[in-house]
Each structure stands twice: as structure tokens, then as C-alpha cells.
C-alpha positions in Angstrom: -7.0 16.7 10.1 -4.5 14.1 9.8 -3.8 12.9 6.2 -2.8 9.2 5.7 -1.9 7.4 2.4 -2.6 3.7 1.4 -0.5 2.4 -1.3 0.6 -0.5 -3.5 3.1 -1.2 -6.2 2.9 -3.9 -8.9 6.3 -4.7 -10.4 8.1 -6.7 -13.3 9.4 -9.2 -10.4 10.3 -9.5 -6.8 14.1 -8.3 -6.8 14.9 -4.5 -6.5 17.6 -3.9 -9.1 16.6 -6.6 -11.5 13.0 -5.4 -11.7 11.0 -2.3 -12.0 7.5 -0.7 -11.2 4.6 -1.1 -13.7 1.8 0.4 -11.5 1.6 2.5 -8.4 -1.5 3.4 -6.6 -1.6 6.0 -3.7 -5.2 6.7 -2.1 -5.0 9.5 0.4 -7.6 9.8 3.2 -8.5 11.9 6.1 -7.9 9.5 9.3 -10.4 11.2 11.2 -13.4 11.0 8.8 -12.2 7.9 6.9 -12.8 10.3 3.7 -10.9 9.6 0.4 -9.3 13.0 -0.5 -7.3 12.1 -3.3 -6.5 9.3 -5.7 -3.4 8.9 -7.6 -2.9 5.8 -9.9 -0.5 5.3 -12.8 0.9 2.5 -14.9 4.7 2.9 -15.8 6.8 1.8 -18.6 9.1 -0.4 -16.8 11.7 0.0 -19.8 12.1 -3.8 -19.7 10.4 -6.8 -20.4 7.7 -8.2 -18.0 7.7 -11.9 -17.3 4.9 -14.0 -18.5 4.2 -15.2 -15.1 4.3 -11.9 -13.5 1.8 -10.8 -16.0 -0.6 -13.6 -15.1 -0.4 -12.3 -11.4 -1.2 -8.6 -11.9 -2.5 -8.7 -15.4 -0.4 -6.0 -16.9 1.6 -6.8 -20.2 3.5 -4.9 -22.8 0.2 -3.5 -24.4 -0.9 -2.0 -21.2 2.0 0.2 -20.7 2.2 1.6 -24.2 2.8 5.4 -24.0 2.8 5.4 -20.2 5.3 7.3 -18.3 8.6 6.0 -17.1 9.7 5.8 -13.6 11.9 9.0 -13.9 8.9 10.8 -15.0 6.7 9.9 -12.0 9.2 9.3 -9.1 9.0 12.8 -7.5 5.4 13.0 -7.7 5.0 9.6 -6.1 7.5 10.3 -3.4 5.9 13.6 -2.8 2.6 12.2 -2.2 3.9 9.5 0.1 5.6 12.1 2.1 2.8 14.3 2.6 1.0 12.0 4.6 1.5 11.7 8.4 2.0 7.9 7.8 1.3 5.2 5.1 -0.5 2.0 5.1 0.7 -0.9 3.1 0.1 -4.7 3.1 3.6 -6.4 3.1 5.1 -2.6 3.1 8.0 -3.4 5.3 8.9 -6.6 3.4 8.4 -5.3 -0.1 6.9 -2.0 -1.0 9.1 0.2 1.1 12.4 -1.6 0.3 11.7 -1.6 -3.4 10.5 2.0 -3.4 13.4 3.1 -1.7 15.8 1.2 -4.1 13.9 2.7 -7.0 14.2 6.6 -5.6 17.9 5.9 -4.7 18.5 4.8 -8.4 17.3 8.3 -9.3 19.4 9.9 -6.4 16.0 11.0 -4.7 15.8 10.6 -0.7 14.3 7.6 0.8 10.9 7.7 2.3 10.8 8.9 5.9 7.2 8.4 6.9 6.3 5.6 9.2 4.4 2.7 7.6 1.7 0.6 9.2 2.1 -2.9 7.4 -1.3 -4.5 7.5 0.2 -8.1 7.0 2.7 -7.8 9.9 0.2 -5.8 12.2 -2.7 -8.0 10.9 -1.6 -11.3 12.8 -5.0 -10.9 14.8 -6.7 -12.0 11.5 -5.5 -15.4 11.6 -6.5 -18.1 14.2 -2.5 -19.0 14.7 -1.1 -15.4 14.5 0.6 -16.1 11.0 0.8 -13.1 8.7 -2.3 -12.7 6.8 -2.5 -12.4 3.0 -4.7 -9.6 1.8 -7.7 -11.7 1.3 -7.7 -13.2 4.9 -7.1 -9.7 6.3 -10.1 -8.5 4.5 -12.2 -11.3 5.4 -11.3 -10.9 9.0 -12.4 -7.4 9.0 -15.7 -7.9 7.2 -14.5 -6.7 3.6 -15.4 -8.5 0.5 -12.3 -9.5 -1.4 -12.5 -10.4 -5.1 -9.5 -12.6 -6.0 -10.3 -11.9 -9.8 -9.6 -8.4 -9.1 -6.6 -8.8 -6.7 -3.1 -7.8 -7.7 -4.1 -4.5 -9.3 -2.6 -1.7 -7.2 -5.7 0.5 -6.9 -8.1 -2.4 -5.9 -5.5 -3.6 -3.3 -5.3 -0.3 -1.8 -9.2 0.1 -1.6 -9.8 -2.9 0.1 -6.6 -2.8 2.3 -8.2 0.6 3.4 -11.4 -0.4 4.0 -10.1 -3.3 6.2 -7.7 -1.0 7.9 -10.5 1.5 9.0 -12.5 -1.3 10.4 -9.6 -2.7 12.2 -9.2 1.0 13.5 -12.8 1.2 14.5 -12.9 -2.1 16.2 -9.6 -1.3 17.9 -7.9 -4.5 16.6 -4.4 -3.1 16.4 -3.2 -3.5 19.8 0.2 -2.7 19.6 1.1 0.1 22.1 3.1 2.0 19.3 0.1 2.3 17.4 -1.8 4.3 19.9 -1.5 7.2 17.8 -4.4 5.8 15.6 -7.0 6.5 18.2 -7.3 10.1 19.4 -7.1 11.1 23.0 -10.9 11.7 23.1 -11.8 8.0 21.9 -8.9 6.7 24.3 -10.8 8.4 27.3 -13.9 7.2 26.2 -12.9 3.7 26.1 -11.2 3.5 29.4 
């Protein structure tokens, strides 16, 4: 059984160092059966203000984080859950979530993430007619998954739809990159040949 973790973060802004996490969602699946085996979602008190324009994007404001744990209280658990997976899946993971996460882990003197990340934004160029990187809504639509913009930018919702789209892409063999052959078990490969 291969465990994979789909994950997403919501923050107070885009720049690591200046900004902090306000929400983290990690959904762990069994790759072969596509079965959800664990859900971890937490809002986080960023110990700083949340700009109004950012609140309009993810809908998380000061009242939503009252009594929530701080990053120092959840960081080790978040890292453990991501490191327990064989690999992780994140939309814009390489460009945003992983660098932000590694900065925040480093701030607490915790090791950086080591597991490979499959970035559905970078690996999802097949979803757009011109090969551009797709936003999550475009990626989901191309893979037959309904995407509700009214629920977008909440970490758990984004992970859920991203992972359903990921599993369709895997099932439909849409990921063509040779370095992603590990997604397809040897038995499946021989049947397709």
C-alpha cells in the first residue's frame, strides 16, 4: 500500500518571512485504491494581521482564528504527516506551498520536506489548449471534476477537488512525463503495452 498526501495551505500573503499560515489541509490517500485514509485540517493563528484583500480570497479573518493553535504548536505534526507519504500532491506546490512550508519549518529549526511533490499545476499543462499552466478550476474541469469558485481557496476544498482530478488524470494516463512512471504499477504498464 502506497500512501500519498494531497495538501494545500492558506496564508496571510504571498511572501515567506513576511507572512504566515492561517490554514493547512493534508488529505492522505492509498494510491492504489484511491481511498481517503486520513484527514488533517487546521486553522492556525498567524500571530499577525490578515490583510483585507487576502481575507477576501480565502475567507479567513481574525474571528476565524480565535483560539486556534499557532504554527509552533502544529508544525511538527504537519511535517510528520507530509513526510509519512511516499510523495505529495499540491497545486502550485513547487512554486508556492513547498518553499513557504520549508521557510516556516526552518524558522522553527525543523528539517525541510524531503518527499517528492507532484505539482498538478506544472504537470497539468495537458489541461489547457495552449499548454499554459492551469489554475485549479481549469485543471479540474479538464478532468471532469466540478469546481465551485464560491468554495475555492479553502484548503480542504482545494485538496479534495485537486485529488479527485489527480486520480482521474492518473486513471486516464494524462501524466505523460517519464519521471512519473511510478504512478502506474508495473502490472498496469504491461496491460497497457
